[in-house]
N, C-alpha and C positions, 0 to 999 in steps of 0.2 A: 780421505784416508788412503783408502783403497788405490788412487791415484795417484797416489803420491807414490808411496809405497813397491815401486819401483821388483826390489826385492822380493817382493812377498814374502817380508821377514815378521811382520807386528811393530818395525821399526821404522819413521823418516829418518836417515841417513843425510847429514848437509850435503852429500856429491847430489842424492834425489831431488830432495828441495829445491838446490838451485836450479836443475835439470827442468820440475816441475812446473817453478814461477816464472821458469824462462818464456812460456807460454802466454804469459801472459803480457809480457813486451811488447811495449807498443809501436814499436818494425819487427818481433815475430809475425812469419808468414799468417796468411789467413790460415790458409791449408790445414798449416796445425793449430791453431786455433778452433775452424769448422770441426777437424778430430777431435779434440779434446774436448771441445764443449756434447761433442756423439755423447763421448764416454761417459761428459757429469748426468745426461737426461738417463742415458742402457744404467738404470740404479741398478737392473739386475744384473746387467753382464750380458744379455742376450743376444746382441747385435743389434735388436732391434731397440724401440721407442716408440712404448707402447703407452696406450692413455693413460694409464693409472699410473706413470714415471710420471709420465708430462704433467700430470695433475698437484702430484709429489711437490716435483721440482716450483712450479706454479702460486703453490700454497708459502711454500720455501721463502723463495725472492718475494713477496709479499710482505711477508711475516720478517723478514730482512730487511725489507727497505718501510715497516711500519705503516703500511700500504691494509687494509681491510676491505674486502668485494666477497660480493653474498655468492653462494655455493653455486647461485644460478651465473653469475658472472667469470667467474672458474672456470665453471662448462661451456660458456663462449668462448674463451677463452680457447679453451683445448681443441674443441668442434670447429674452428674457424684454423686453427694451427693445422689438425688433421685432414680438413676438407683443403689447407693448400699446400701442404708436404707432402700427404700418402693418396700420392699418384697412379697405381696402381692398384689400389683399395681392400687393402689387407688386412686395416686397422691396425699398422703396423708402418713404423718410420724405415728405411731401410739406412745407413750414412751411404748413398747413392741421393735418394732421396730425399737427405737431411746436406747434403752441400747443393742442389740446385733448391731446395726452400731457402738455405742461409743467401744464397750468390741474388734471389729475389726478392730476402730481407734478411740488408744486413746489419738493422740495430738487432737482432737477433742475436750478434753478436760485441754487443758494446763495454758488456759484462767483463767479457775477457781482456782486455788490455786495463793496463793499472799506469798511467802515466806520470807518475814517478818513479820508476820504475828505467823513465827514460834518461836522467837524474843519476842513476849509482851507473859508475866506469868500474872496471879495473886495476892494477896498476901492474 
């Protein structure tokens, strides 16, 4: 909600909705998708993705997909992601590290494109 509420007034207005939804267009620049995805994972808005935030997102994505993994499997996903992305070893992923991770793992942006938006045209 906060990512769509650009004016920070507690309401998602139509213009804010359209601008935010445009990130999910198949032809939106990958750099925009990468930046938006980083903000999605940075749940606390600290400018970094921390392990607990990533864990929360993994659990939410699995739940949304009706997939059930053990806690140890979720921890393995989180630990593996951090071992690949946290290049400076400070136990958090900064935007530059995220960008490099996404370049090496393009499937991490798979949910950032909604194919049916391709068919929407304006007059």
